[in-house]
N, C-alpha and C positions, 0 to 999 in steps of 0.2 A: 504494500501499500504506500503511495507516494505522500508524504505529509507536506511538500514544500511544492510551491508552484514555481519549477525553475524554468519553464517557458512563457509566465504571463506576459514579461514584454511584449515578446514575439506574438503571442496569443492577442493580446489587446489589439497590435497594429494592425495584425490580420483580418481581424474583428471590425477596425474602425475603417479600412479599407474596403472591407465585403458591403460593410453598411452602408457604405456611401455607393460605390461601382455596382453593387447588385441592381439596384433600383435604376440606377441612370442605363445601363446597360440592357435592362427590361425592357425601358421606357424607348430606347433605339430600337429595339429587333420588334417591339409591336407594331411602333410607329413605321417602320422601313421594311416590314417583309410581309408575307402573306399571312391570312388569320391562322391558317395552320401552326406555321411557325411559331408567330405572336403565342401562340397559347401554349405549346408544348415546350418553347425555349424562354417564353417571357414569366412565365407564371414561376417556376423554380428560381430564377433570377431576382424577384420580385420578393418571392420569400425568404431566399440565402438574406436578402437585405434585413428582413424582420428577425431572422433566427442571430443574425448577428447582432443586433439591440438588446435583443434579450440577453446574448453572452456578454455584452458588455454591462447592461444592468444588474447582472447576476453576480458582477464581482468575481472574486475569486472560487476557487472550488472544482468540483466534480461536476456538477451541474453548467458552470459556465463554459467550460471545456468540452463538454458536450454538446452545446449549445454553438460554439464555434465550430466543429468537427461536423455539425449536419451543415452548415450553412456553407461550410466549403466544398461540401459534396454537391448541394444543389447548385452552386457554383460550377461544377465540372459537369453535371448534368443537363444543365441551360448551354454550356458552351459544345458540348458533344453532340446536343439536339440541333444547334444552330450548325455545325459542323454537317451533319448528317443531311440535312434540308438541302444546304449549298451544294453538298455532293449530286442530291436527287434532282436538284434544278438543273444541272447540268451549266 
């Protein structure tokens, strides 16, 4: 069991970047893409911002780390969905 938040500073920086970048990228995808891509890629990106903000609000500890990991996973899902749609559109 980890008793100290060794990665706390890095986790906070990633959470701040995700909280700001996730919704901005989601807005771009939703407004500049097809409806399907906006829904499939934009929703996880917007949700990532919400999870990152929740991780920042949780402070330190296990819950904060879990929320930031979920936010990062949602960012990856959104980016992969955008790549798949770009490849399918040709």
